DSSP file (Angstrom, degrees, kcal/mol; ACC not computed):
  #  RESIDUE AA STRUCTURE BP1 BP2  ACC     N-H-->O    O-->H-N    N-H-->O    O-->H-N    TCO  KAPPA ALPHA  PHI   PSI    X-CA   Y-CA   Z-CA
    1    1 A M              0   0    0      0, 0.0    58,-0.1     0, 0.0     2,-0.0   0.000 360.0 360.0 360.0 128.2    0.0    0.0    0.0
    2    2 A N        -     0   0    0     56,-0.1     2,-0.4     1,-0.0    58,-0.2  -0.323 360.0-151.1 -62.2 144.9    1.3    3.4   -1.0
    3    3 A K  E     -A   59   0A   0     56,-2.0    56,-3.1    57,-0.1     2,-0.5  -0.922   2.7-153.7-119.8 150.0    1.7    6.0    1.8
    4    4 A I  E     +A   58   0A   0     -2,-0.4     2,-0.3    54,-0.2    54,-0.2  -0.993  22.0 166.8-128.8 124.1    1.5    9.8    1.5
    5    5 A I  E     -A   57   0A   0     52,-1.8    52,-2.8    -2,-0.5     2,-0.2  -0.921  43.1 -92.9-133.6 155.8    3.4   12.0    3.9
    6    6 A K  E     -A   56   0A   0     -2,-0.3     2,-0.5    50,-0.2    50,-0.3  -0.515  46.2-127.9 -67.4 138.3    4.3   15.6    4.2
    7    7 A L        -     0   0    0     48,-3.0     2,-1.0    -2,-0.2    48,-0.4  -0.795   6.6-141.5-100.2 129.6    7.8   16.1    2.8
    8    8 A D    >   -     0   0    0     -2,-0.5     3,-1.3     1,-0.1     7,-0.3  -0.778  12.6-169.6 -84.4 105.0   10.5   17.9    4.8
    9    9 A L  T 3  S+     0   0    0     -2,-1.0    -1,-0.1     1,-0.3    40,-0.0   0.497  81.9  69.9 -78.2  -2.7   12.4   20.0    2.3
   10   10 A Q  T 3  S+     0   0    0      5,-0.0     2,-0.5     4,-0.0    -1,-0.3   0.713  79.0  92.9 -81.3 -20.7   15.1   20.8    4.9
   11   11 A D  S <> S-     0   0    0     -3,-1.3     4,-2.8     1,-0.2     5,-0.2  -0.666  72.9-150.7 -72.9 117.2   16.1   17.1    4.5
   12   12 A D  H  > S+     0   0    0     -2,-0.5     4,-3.0     1,-0.2     5,-0.3   0.902  92.8  50.4 -60.0 -44.3   18.8   17.1    1.8
   13   13 A G  H  > S+     0   0    0      2,-0.2     4,-2.4     1,-0.2    -1,-0.2   0.912 113.7  42.4 -60.6 -46.6   17.9   13.6    0.6
   14   14 A I  H  > S+     0   0    0     -6,-0.2     4,-2.8     2,-0.2     5,-0.2   0.918 113.8  53.3 -65.7 -41.7   14.3   14.3    0.3
   15   15 A L  H  X S+     0   0    0     -4,-2.8     4,-2.9    -7,-0.3     5,-0.2   0.952 111.3  46.3 -51.5 -52.0   15.0   17.7   -1.3
   16   16 A S  H  X S+     0   0    0     -4,-3.0     4,-2.5     1,-0.2     5,-0.2   0.939 112.1  49.7 -67.3 -44.3   17.2   16.1   -3.9
   17   17 A E  H  X S+     0   0    0     -4,-2.4     4,-2.0    -5,-0.3    -1,-0.2   0.930 113.0  47.0 -56.7 -42.9   14.8   13.3   -4.7
   18   18 A L  H  X S+     0   0    0     -4,-2.8     4,-3.0     2,-0.2    -2,-0.2   0.931 113.3  48.9 -62.5 -47.8   11.9   15.7   -5.1
   19   19 A W  H  X S+     0   0    0     -4,-2.9     4,-2.4    -5,-0.2     5,-0.2   0.957 111.8  47.8 -58.4 -54.8   14.0   18.1   -7.4
   20   20 A I  H  X S+     0   0    0     -4,-2.5     4,-1.9     1,-0.2    -1,-0.2   0.908 114.8  45.8 -55.9 -47.8   15.2   15.3   -9.6
   21   21 A M  H  X S+     0   0    0     -4,-2.0     4,-2.9    -5,-0.2     5,-0.3   0.892 111.4  53.5 -62.4 -44.3   11.6   13.9  -10.0
   22   22 A Q  H  X S+     0   0    0     -4,-3.0     4,-2.8     1,-0.2     5,-0.2   0.917 109.2  48.4 -55.6 -45.0   10.2   17.4  -10.6
   23   23 A H  H  X S+     0   0    0     -4,-2.4     4,-1.2     2,-0.2    -1,-0.2   0.864 113.3  47.2 -70.7 -36.3   12.8   18.0  -13.4
   24   24 A K  H  X S+     0   0    0     -4,-1.9     4,-1.5    -5,-0.2    -2,-0.2   0.960 117.1  41.3 -65.8 -51.6   12.0   14.6  -15.0
   25   25 A A  H  X S+     0   0    0     -4,-2.9     4,-1.8     1,-0.2    -2,-0.2   0.915 116.6  46.8 -68.8 -42.4    8.1   15.0  -14.9
   26   26 A Y  H  X S+     0   0    0     -4,-2.8     4,-2.2    -5,-0.3    -1,-0.2   0.694 106.1  59.7 -78.7 -16.1    8.0   18.7  -15.9
   27   27 A R  H  X S+     0   0    0     -4,-1.2     4,-2.1    -5,-0.2    -1,-0.2   0.866 105.9  48.2 -68.0 -39.5   10.5   18.1  -18.8
   28   28 A L  H  X S+     0   0    0     -4,-1.5     4,-2.3     2,-0.2    -2,-0.2   0.905 111.9  49.8 -66.3 -39.5    8.0   15.6  -20.3
   29   29 A E  H  X S+     0   0    0     -4,-1.8     4,-2.9     1,-0.2     5,-0.3   0.962 107.8  53.9 -58.4 -48.8    5.2   18.2  -19.8
   30   30 A A  H  X>S+     0   0    0     -4,-2.2     5,-1.8     1,-0.3     4,-1.0   0.874 109.3  47.3 -57.9 -41.2    7.3   20.8  -21.4
   31   31 A E  H  <5S+     0   0    0     -4,-2.1     3,-0.5     3,-0.2    -1,-0.3   0.921 111.1  54.1 -61.6 -42.7    7.8   18.6  -24.5
   32   32 A M  H  <5S+     0   0    0     -4,-2.3    -2,-0.2     1,-0.2    -1,-0.2   0.924 119.6  29.9 -61.3 -46.7    4.0   17.8  -24.6
   33   33 A I  H  <5S-     0   0    0     -4,-2.9    -1,-0.2     2,-0.2    -2,-0.2   0.431 105.8-119.7 -99.1   6.6    2.9   21.4  -24.6
   34   34 A G  T  <5S+     0   0    0     -4,-1.0     2,-0.3    -3,-0.5    -3,-0.2   0.877  75.5 113.3  65.6  38.7    5.9   22.9  -26.5
   35   35 A F      < -     0   0    0     -5,-1.8     3,-0.4    -6,-0.2    -2,-0.2  -0.928  37.9-178.6-148.8 115.1    7.0   25.3  -23.7
   36   36 A H        +     0   0    0     -2,-0.3    -6,-0.1     1,-0.2    -5,-0.1   0.458  69.6  81.6 -93.6  -4.6   10.4   24.9  -21.9
   37   37 A E        +     0   0    0     -7,-0.1    -1,-0.2     4,-0.1     5,-0.1   0.192  55.4 148.2 -93.4  19.3   10.0   27.9  -19.5
   38   38 A I    >>  -     0   0    0     -3,-0.4     3,-2.0   -12,-0.2     4,-0.8  -0.343  53.8-126.2 -53.6 124.7    7.8   26.0  -17.0
   39   39 A P  G >4 S+     0   0    0      0, 0.0     3,-0.9     0, 0.0     4,-0.4   0.789 106.6  57.5 -45.8 -43.0    8.7   27.5  -13.6
   40   40 A P  G >4 S+     0   0    0      0, 0.0     3,-0.9     0, 0.0    -2,-0.1   0.820 103.5  56.7 -62.8 -25.7    9.5   24.3  -11.9
   41   41 A L  G <4 S+     0   0    0     -3,-2.0    -3,-0.1     1,-0.2    -4,-0.1   0.799 107.2  50.4 -68.8 -31.0   12.2   23.6  -14.6
   42   42 A L  G << S+     0   0    0     -3,-0.9     2,-0.4    -4,-0.8    -1,-0.2   0.444  90.3 104.0 -87.4  -6.4   13.8   26.9  -13.8
   43   43 A E    <   -     0   0    0     -3,-0.9     2,-0.2    -4,-0.4     0, 0.0  -0.633  59.0-143.4 -97.5 141.5   14.0   26.4  -10.1
   44   44 A T     >  -     0   0    0     -2,-0.4     4,-2.5     1,-0.1     3,-0.4  -0.471  32.3-104.9 -85.3 161.2   17.1   25.4   -8.2
   45   45 A R  H  > S+     0   0    0      1,-0.2     4,-2.9     2,-0.2     5,-0.1   0.892 123.1  53.0 -48.9 -44.7   17.3   23.1   -5.3
   46   46 A D  H  > S+     0   0    0      2,-0.2     4,-1.2     1,-0.2    -1,-0.2   0.833 107.7  50.8 -64.5 -33.8   17.6   26.1   -3.0
   47   47 A M  H  4 S+     0   0    0     -3,-0.4    -2,-0.2     2,-0.2    -1,-0.2   0.929 111.1  48.0 -61.5 -46.5   14.5   27.7   -4.4
   48   48 A L  H >< S+     0   0    0     -4,-2.5     3,-2.7     1,-0.2    -2,-0.2   0.975 106.7  57.8 -58.8 -54.7   12.5   24.6   -4.0
   49   49 A R  H 3< S+     0   0    0     -4,-2.9    -1,-0.2     1,-0.3    -2,-0.2   0.832 111.4  43.0 -46.2 -37.7   13.8   24.3   -0.3
   50   50 A H  T 3< S+     0   0    0     -4,-1.2    -1,-0.3    -5,-0.1    -2,-0.2   0.134  83.1 132.7 -97.6  18.5   12.4   27.8    0.4
   51   51 A S    <   -     0   0    0     -3,-2.7   -42,-0.1     1,-0.1    -3,-0.1  -0.317  55.8-140.1 -66.7 154.4    9.1   27.4   -1.4
   52   52 A E  S    S+     0   0    0      2,-0.1    -1,-0.1    20,-0.0    -4,-0.0   0.515  72.5 101.8 -85.7 -10.7    6.1   28.5    0.6
   53   53 A E  S    S-     0   0    0     19,-0.1     2,-0.5     1,-0.1    19,-0.2  -0.321  74.3-123.4 -76.3 160.0    4.0   25.5   -0.7
   54   54 A I  E     - B   0  71A   0     17,-2.5    17,-2.9    -2,-0.0     2,-0.3  -0.951  28.6-154.6-110.0 129.6    3.4   22.4    1.3
   55   55 A F  E     - B   0  70A   0     -2,-0.5   -48,-3.0   -48,-0.4     2,-0.4  -0.831  11.8-171.6-106.5 136.8    4.6   19.3   -0.4
   56   56 A Y  E     -AB   6  69A   0     13,-2.9    13,-2.2    -2,-0.3     2,-0.4  -0.988  10.6-154.4-126.5 137.9    3.3   15.7    0.1
   57   57 A G  E     -AB   5  68A   0    -52,-2.8   -52,-1.8    -2,-0.4     2,-0.6  -0.865   8.2-142.4-112.3 146.0    5.0   12.6   -1.3
   58   58 A C  E     -AB   4  67A   0      9,-2.6     8,-3.3    -2,-0.4     9,-1.0  -0.921  24.6-168.9-106.6 120.0    3.6    9.2   -2.3
   59   59 A F  E     -AB   3  65A   0    -56,-3.1   -56,-2.0    -2,-0.6     6,-0.2  -0.842  13.7-134.0-110.7 145.7    5.9    6.4   -1.5
   60   60 A D    >   -     0   0    0      4,-1.8     3,-2.3    -2,-0.3   -57,-0.1  -0.209  45.1 -84.5 -82.8-179.2    5.8    2.7   -2.5
   61   61 A D  T 3  S+     0   0    0      1,-0.3    -1,-0.0     2,-0.1    -2,-0.0   0.714 130.7  51.7 -59.9 -19.8    6.5   -0.2   -0.2
   62   62 A S  T 3  S-     0   0    0      2,-0.1    -1,-0.3     0, 0.0    -3,-0.0   0.244 120.9-107.6 -99.7  10.8   10.2    0.1   -0.7
   63   63 A D    <   +     0   0    0     -3,-2.3     2,-0.4     1,-0.2    -2,-0.1   0.777  65.8 153.2  62.4  31.7   10.1    3.8    0.2
   64   64 A E        -     0   0    0      1,-0.0    -4,-1.8     2,-0.0     2,-0.6  -0.761  51.9-116.8 -86.4 133.6   10.7    5.1   -3.4
   65   65 A L  E     +B   59   0A   0     -2,-0.4    -6,-0.2    -6,-0.2     3,-0.1  -0.634  38.0 175.6 -75.6 118.6    9.2    8.5   -4.0
   66   66 A M  E     -     0   0A   0     -8,-3.3    21,-2.6    -2,-0.6     2,-0.3   0.747  58.7 -25.5 -93.3 -33.6    6.5    7.9   -6.7
   67   67 A G  E     -BC  58  86A   0     -9,-1.0    -9,-2.6    19,-0.3    -1,-0.3  -0.971  56.2-146.9-172.0 169.7    5.0   11.2   -7.0
   68   68 A A  E     -BC  57  85A   0     17,-3.0    17,-2.7    -2,-0.3     2,-0.3  -0.996   1.3-158.9-152.0 152.6    4.3   14.5   -5.2
   69   69 A V  E     -BC  56  84A   0    -13,-2.2   -13,-2.9    -2,-0.3     2,-0.4  -0.961   7.5-157.5-130.8 150.0    1.8   17.2   -4.9
   70   70 A A  E     -BC  55  83A   0     13,-2.1    12,-1.3    -2,-0.3    13,-1.2  -0.962  10.0-174.8-128.1 147.1    2.1   20.7   -3.6
   71   71 A A  E     -BC  54  81A   0    -17,-2.9   -17,-2.5    -2,-0.4     2,-0.4  -0.966   8.9-172.5-144.7 158.5   -0.5   23.0   -2.3
   72   72 A L  E     - C   0  80A   0      8,-1.7     8,-2.7    -2,-0.3     2,-1.2  -0.971  24.4-136.7-151.9 126.6   -0.8   26.7   -1.2
   73   73 A E  E     +     0   0A   0     -2,-0.4     6,-0.2     6,-0.2    -2,-0.0  -0.765  31.2 170.7 -86.2  95.1   -3.8   28.5    0.5
   74   74 A E  E     +     0   0A   0     -2,-1.2    -1,-0.2     4,-0.2     5,-0.1   0.693  68.3  13.7 -85.4 -21.6   -3.6   31.7   -1.5
   75   75 A S  E >  S- C   0  78A   0      3,-0.7     3,-2.1    -3,-0.1    -1,-0.2  -0.985 101.9 -77.2-151.6 151.4   -6.9   33.0   -0.2
   76   76 A P  T 3  S+     0   0    0      0, 0.0     3,-0.1     0, 0.0    -2,-0.0  -0.267 115.5   9.2 -58.6 132.4   -9.2   31.9    2.7
   77   77 A G  T 3  S+     0   0    0      1,-0.2    34,-2.6    34,-0.1    35,-2.0   0.336 110.5  98.6  87.8  -9.4  -11.2   28.8    2.0
   78   78 A E  E <   -Cd  75 112A   0     -3,-2.1    -3,-0.7    33,-0.2     2,-0.5  -0.939  51.6-164.6-121.6 141.7   -9.4   28.1   -1.3
   79   79 A L  E     - d   0 113A   0     33,-2.3    35,-2.6    -2,-0.4     2,-0.7  -0.978   6.2-156.5-120.0 120.1   -6.6   25.7   -1.9
   80   80 A T  E     -Cd  72 114A   0     -8,-2.7    -8,-1.7    -2,-0.5     2,-1.2  -0.863  12.3-143.8-103.4 118.9   -4.5   25.8   -5.0
   81   81 A V  E     -Cd  71 115A   0     33,-2.8    35,-0.5    -2,-0.7   -10,-0.3  -0.660  24.3-179.3 -72.2 105.0   -2.7   22.7   -6.1
   82   82 A T  E     +     0   0A   0    -12,-1.3     2,-0.3    -2,-1.2   -11,-0.2   0.760  59.4  19.6 -87.2 -20.8    0.4   24.4   -7.4
   83   83 A R  E     -C   70   0A   0    -13,-1.2   -13,-2.1    -3,-0.1     2,-0.4  -0.983  52.4-178.8-150.9 138.8    2.3   21.3   -8.5
   84   84 A M  E     +C   69   0A   0     -2,-0.3     2,-0.4   -15,-0.2   -15,-0.2  -0.953  19.2 163.2-137.5 118.4    1.5   17.7   -9.5
   85   85 A M  E     -C   68   0A   0    -17,-2.7   -17,-3.0    -2,-0.4     2,-0.4  -0.992  17.0-173.3-141.4 145.4    4.3   15.4  -10.5
   86   86 A V  E     -C   67   0A   0     -2,-0.4   -19,-0.3   -19,-0.3     5,-0.1  -0.998  36.7-106.0-137.2 139.2    4.8   11.7  -10.9
   87   87 A S    >   -     0   0    0    -21,-2.6     3,-2.3    -2,-0.4     4,-0.1  -0.413  28.6-124.6 -59.3 137.9    8.0    9.9  -11.6
   88   88 A P  G >  S+     0   0    0      0, 0.0     3,-1.5     0, 0.0    -1,-0.1   0.830 110.7  65.7 -51.9 -33.5    8.0    8.7  -15.2
   89   89 A D  G 3  S+     0   0    0      1,-0.3    -2,-0.1   -23,-0.0   -23,-0.1   0.728 105.4  43.9 -59.8 -21.9    8.7    5.1  -13.7
   90   90 A F  G X  S+     0   0    0     -3,-2.3     3,-1.0   -24,-0.2     5,-0.5   0.152  81.3 140.0-116.8  18.9    5.3    5.2  -12.1
   91   91 A F  T <   +     0   0    0     -3,-1.5    -4,-0.0     1,-0.2   -25,-0.0  -0.261  66.4  18.2 -58.5 145.6    3.2    6.5  -14.7
   92   92 A R  T 3  S+     0   0    0      1,-0.1    -1,-0.2     0, 0.0    -2,-0.0   0.778  91.8 107.0  69.1  26.5   -0.3    5.1  -15.3
   93   93 A R  S <  S-     0   0    0     -3,-1.0    -2,-0.1     0, 0.0    -1,-0.1   0.256  95.2-102.5-119.3  15.3   -0.5    3.5  -11.8
   94   94 A G  S  > S+     0   0    0     -4,-0.1     4,-2.1     3,-0.0     5,-0.2   0.594  79.9 132.1  81.8  11.3   -3.0    6.0  -10.1
   95   95 A V  H  > S+     0   0    0     -5,-0.5     4,-2.8     1,-0.2     5,-0.2   0.963  71.2  48.4 -61.8 -51.2   -0.4    7.9   -8.2
   96   96 A A  H  > S+     0   0    0      1,-0.2     4,-1.8     2,-0.2    -1,-0.2   0.847 112.3  50.6 -60.6 -29.7   -1.6   11.4   -9.2
   97   97 A G  H  > S+     0   0    0      2,-0.2     4,-2.5     1,-0.2    -1,-0.2   0.878 108.8  50.4 -69.6 -39.8   -5.2   10.4   -8.3
   98   98 A Q  H  X S+     0   0    0     -4,-2.1     4,-1.8     2,-0.2    -2,-0.2   0.889 110.4  50.2 -65.9 -39.1   -4.2    9.2   -5.0
   99   99 A L  H  X S+     0   0    0     -4,-2.8     4,-2.1     2,-0.2    -2,-0.2   0.902 111.5  48.9 -64.1 -39.0   -2.3   12.4   -4.3
  100  100 A L  H  X S+     0   0    0     -4,-1.8     4,-2.3    -5,-0.2    -2,-0.2   0.925 112.0  47.2 -64.3 -44.8   -5.4   14.4   -5.4
  101  101 A E  H  X S+     0   0    0     -4,-2.5     4,-1.6     1,-0.2    -1,-0.2   0.816 109.1  55.9 -72.0 -25.5   -7.8   12.4   -3.2
  102  102 A F  H  X S+     0   0    0     -4,-1.8     4,-3.0     2,-0.2    -1,-0.2   0.912 108.6  48.0 -64.4 -41.7   -5.3   12.8   -0.3
  103  103 A I  H  X S+     0   0    0     -4,-2.1     4,-1.8     1,-0.2    -2,-0.2   0.877 109.9  51.4 -62.6 -43.8   -5.5   16.6   -0.8
  104  104 A F  H  < S+     0   0    0     -4,-2.3    -1,-0.2     2,-0.2    -2,-0.2   0.838 115.5  41.2 -65.1 -31.4   -9.2   16.6   -0.8
  105  105 A D  H >< S+     0   0    0     -4,-1.6     3,-1.3    -5,-0.2    -2,-0.2   0.903 115.7  49.5 -79.6 -44.6   -9.4   14.6    2.3
  106  106 A H  H 3< S+     0   0    0     -4,-3.0    -2,-0.2     1,-0.3    -3,-0.2   0.791 120.5  35.3 -61.8 -29.9   -6.6   16.5    4.1
  107  107 A Y  T >< S+     0   0    0     -4,-1.8     3,-1.9    -5,-0.2    -1,-0.3  -0.263  76.2 144.4-115.7  40.1   -8.0   19.8    3.3
  108  108 A A  T <   +     0   0    0     -3,-1.3    -1,-0.1     1,-0.3    -2,-0.1   0.652  60.4  66.2 -61.9 -21.0  -11.7   18.9    3.6
  109  109 A G  T 3  S+     0   0    0     -3,-0.1    -1,-0.3    -4,-0.1     2,-0.1   0.462  77.9 114.3 -80.6  -6.1  -12.8   22.2    5.0
  110  110 A R    <   -     0   0    0     -3,-1.9   -32,-0.2    -6,-0.2     3,-0.1  -0.360  58.3-150.9 -71.7 145.8  -12.0   24.1    1.9
  111  111 A N  S    S+     0   0    0    -34,-2.6    43,-3.2     1,-0.3    44,-0.5   0.847  78.8  14.2 -79.2 -31.4  -14.6   25.7   -0.2
  112  112 A R  E     -dE  78 153A   0    -35,-2.0   -33,-2.3    41,-0.3     2,-0.4  -0.998  56.9-150.8-147.4 143.4  -12.8   25.4   -3.4
  113  113 A F  E     -dE  79 152A   0     39,-2.7    39,-2.2    -2,-0.4     2,-0.4  -0.942  19.6-164.3-109.4 135.2   -9.7   23.6   -5.0
  114  114 A I  E     +dE  80 151A   0    -35,-2.6   -33,-2.8    -2,-0.4     2,-0.3  -0.965  13.6 166.0-124.3 134.7   -7.9   25.3   -7.9
  115  115 A V  E     -dE  81 150A   0     35,-2.3    35,-3.3    -2,-0.4     2,-0.3  -0.991  13.8-162.1-146.5 153.9   -5.5   23.7  -10.4
  116  116 A S  E     + E   0 149A   0    -35,-0.5     2,-0.3    -2,-0.3    33,-0.2  -0.950  13.6 168.8-134.5 150.8   -4.0   24.9  -13.7
  117  117 A T  E     - E   0 148A   0     31,-1.6    31,-2.7    -2,-0.3    -2,-0.0  -0.974  44.9 -81.5-157.1 160.3   -2.3   22.9  -16.5
  118  118 A G  E >   - E   0 147A   0     -2,-0.3     3,-1.2    29,-0.2    29,-0.3  -0.343  39.2-128.1 -60.6 141.4   -1.1   23.3  -20.0
  119  119 A K  T 3  S+     0   0    0     27,-3.0    -1,-0.1     1,-0.3    28,-0.1   0.872 109.3  51.0 -58.1 -38.1   -4.1   23.0  -22.4
  120  120 A L  T 3  S+     0   0    0     26,-0.4     2,-2.3     1,-0.2    -1,-0.3   0.563  80.9  98.6 -83.1  -8.1   -2.2   20.4  -24.5
  121  121 A N    X>  +     0   0    0     -3,-1.2     4,-2.5     1,-0.2     3,-0.7  -0.480  51.4 175.3 -77.6  76.5   -1.3   18.3  -21.4
  122  122 A T  H 3> S+     0   0    0     -2,-2.3     4,-2.3     1,-0.3     5,-0.2   0.796  70.2  56.1 -63.2 -31.9   -4.1   15.9  -22.1
  123  123 A P  H 3> S+     0   0    0      0, 0.0     4,-2.0     0, 0.0    -1,-0.3   0.888 111.7  42.8 -63.7 -34.4   -3.3   13.5  -19.3
  124  124 A A  H <> S+     0   0    0     -3,-0.7     4,-2.7     2,-0.2     5,-0.3   0.901 112.8  53.7 -73.2 -37.9   -3.4   16.2  -16.7
  125  125 A V  H  X S+     0   0    0     -4,-2.5     4,-1.8     1,-0.2    -1,-0.2   0.924 111.9  45.4 -64.7 -39.1   -6.6   17.6  -18.3
  126  126 A A  H  X S+     0   0    0     -4,-2.3     4,-2.7    -5,-0.2    -1,-0.2   0.906 112.0  51.1 -67.3 -41.6   -8.2   14.1  -18.1
  127  127 A L  H  X S+     0   0    0     -4,-2.0     4,-1.5    -5,-0.2    -2,-0.2   0.948 112.4  45.6 -64.8 -46.1   -7.0   13.5  -14.5
  128  128 A Y  H  <>S+     0   0    0     -4,-2.7     5,-2.7     1,-0.2    -1,-0.2   0.883 114.7  48.1 -63.1 -39.8   -8.4   16.9  -13.2
  129  129 A T  H ><5S+     0   0    0     -4,-1.8     3,-1.5    -5,-0.3    -1,-0.2   0.884 108.5  54.0 -69.4 -41.7  -11.7   16.4  -15.0
  130  130 A K  H 3<5S+     0   0    0     -4,-2.7    -1,-0.2     1,-0.3    -2,-0.2   0.823 106.7  55.0 -60.9 -31.1  -12.0   12.8  -13.7
  131  131 A H  T 3<5S-     0   0    0     -4,-1.5    -1,-0.3    -5,-0.2    -2,-0.2   0.093 128.5 -91.3 -99.5  27.0  -11.6   14.1  -10.2
  132  132 A G  T < 5S+     0   0    0     -3,-1.5     2,-0.3     1,-0.3    21,-0.3   0.617  78.3 139.1  87.8  10.8  -14.4   16.6  -10.4
  133  133 A F      < -     0   0    0     -5,-2.7    -1,-0.3    -6,-0.2    19,-0.2  -0.719  34.3-158.2 -84.0 142.9  -12.5   19.8  -11.6
  134  134 A V  E     -F  151   0A   0     17,-2.9    17,-2.4    -2,-0.3     2,-0.1  -0.965  23.4-108.0-120.0 141.4  -14.3   21.9  -14.2
  135  135 A P  E     +F  150   0A   0      0, 0.0    15,-0.3     0, 0.0     3,-0.1  -0.419  37.1 169.7 -65.1 134.8  -12.5   24.4  -16.6
  136  136 A V  E     -     0   0A   0     13,-3.2     2,-0.3     1,-0.4    14,-0.2   0.472  60.2  -6.2-121.5  -6.9  -13.2   28.1  -15.7
  137  137 A G  E     -F  149   0A   0     12,-1.2    12,-2.9     2,-0.0     2,-0.4  -0.909  48.2-138.5 177.9 153.9  -10.7   29.8  -18.0
  138  138 A V  E     -F  148   0A   0     -2,-0.3     2,-0.4    10,-0.2    10,-0.2  -0.971  18.4-171.1-125.4 134.9   -7.9   29.7  -20.4
  139  139 A E  E     -F  147   0A   0      8,-2.3     8,-3.3    -2,-0.4     2,-0.6  -0.997  22.5-134.9-133.9 134.2   -4.9   32.0  -20.4
  140  140 A E  E     +F  146   0A   0     -2,-0.4     6,-0.3     6,-0.2    -2,-0.0  -0.721  26.2 175.1 -82.4 116.2   -2.2   32.4  -23.1
  141  141 A V  E    S+     0   0A   0      4,-2.6    -1,-0.2    -2,-0.6     5,-0.1   0.627  71.5   3.2-100.0 -10.3    1.1   32.5  -21.0
  142  142 A A  E >  S-F  145   0A   0      3,-1.2     3,-2.7  -107,-0.0    -1,-0.3  -0.952 108.2 -61.6-156.4 160.3    3.4   32.5  -24.1
  143  143 A P  T 3  S-     0   0    0      0, 0.0     3,-0.1     0, 0.0    -2,-0.0  -0.384 125.1  -3.0 -58.0 121.3    2.7   32.5  -27.8
  144  144 A G  T 3  S+     0   0    0     -2,-0.2     2,-0.5     1,-0.2    -4,-0.0   0.461 108.3 113.4  75.6   7.8    0.7   29.5  -28.6
  145  145 A V  E <   - F   0 142A   0     -3,-2.7    -4,-2.6   -26,-0.0    -3,-1.2  -0.937  44.7-174.4-114.5 112.9    1.0   28.2  -25.0
  146  146 A E  E     - F   0 140A   0     -2,-0.5   -27,-3.0    -6,-0.3     2,-0.5  -0.852  11.9-158.2-108.6 138.6   -2.3   28.0  -23.1
  147  147 A L  E     -EF 118 139A   0     -8,-3.3    -8,-2.3    -2,-0.4     2,-0.5  -0.970  11.7-147.1-112.6 130.6   -3.0   27.2  -19.4
  148  148 A I  E     -EF 117 138A   0    -31,-2.7   -31,-1.6    -2,-0.5     2,-0.5  -0.830   7.5-148.3 -84.5 124.3   -6.5   26.0  -18.3
  149  149 A E  E     -EF 116 137A   0    -12,-2.9   -13,-3.2    -2,-0.5   -12,-1.2  -0.892  16.1-167.4 -95.4 131.8   -7.6   26.9  -14.8
  150  150 A F  E     -EF 115 135A   0    -35,-3.3   -35,-2.3    -2,-0.5     2,-0.3  -0.894   5.9-164.0-111.3 143.8   -9.9   24.4  -13.1
  151  151 A H  E     -EF 114 134A   0    -17,-2.4   -17,-2.9    -2,-0.3     2,-0.3  -0.940   2.5-170.3-125.3 149.8  -12.0   24.7  -10.0
  152  152 A R  E     -E  113   0A   0    -39,-2.2   -39,-2.7    -2,-0.3     2,-0.2  -0.989  30.0-116.3-139.1 134.5  -13.6   22.0   -7.7
  153  153 A S  E     -E  112   0A   0     -2,-0.3     3,-0.3   -21,-0.3   -41,-0.3  -0.437  18.5-145.8 -65.7 134.2  -16.0   22.6   -5.1
  154  154 A G  S    S+     0   0    0    -43,-3.2     2,-0.5     1,-0.2   -42,-0.2   0.610  89.9  59.9 -78.8 -10.6  -14.6   21.5   -1.7
  155  155 A R              0   0    0    -44,-0.5    -1,-0.2     1,-0.2    -2,-0.1  -0.578 360.0 360.0-117.6  69.0  -17.8   20.3   -0.3
  156  156 A I              0   0    0     -2,-0.5    -1,-0.2    -3,-0.3    -2,-0.1   0.457 360.0 360.0 -98.3 360.0  -18.9   17.5   -2.7
C-alpha cells in the first residue's frame, strides 16, 4: 500500500529526490505542450527548499518516491494545487489520483480547490476532469501556449 506523507524540504535527501523527479516530470510536460519555461524547470534546489508551498509525497512499499503534490492556500477557503508530479517510472499507476484524493481529504474544510495545467497536457486535463474539476478559464502564457484553470467544489 502506498503511503502519502508531508515532505520535509530541509532534509537534503528528500529535497534532492523531489528536485530530480520534478525535473523529469516537468521536462516531459514541457515537450508535450511545446513550452520549456515551465517555472519548476527553472527552479534550483535552494529555491525549492524555500518554497512556501506544502509538499506531500507518495511512496511505495520500498520507500521510493513515486509522486508528489504541492498546495498553497492563497486566499481563505481556497486551496491551490500548485504542482503535481509523478516519476515517469510510475506513470499510469494511479499515483496522481491518490495524491489528489489525499489533498481533498486532508483539506476537507476548503470551499474550493484550484489547479492549472497546459491545455495540451491531455493526461493532466483528463486527470483533473475525472476528479471533479471543471475548466473556468484559459490564459495564453506565451505565444501558442495556453493554461487551463480548473475549479472543484470542496464540499462534494
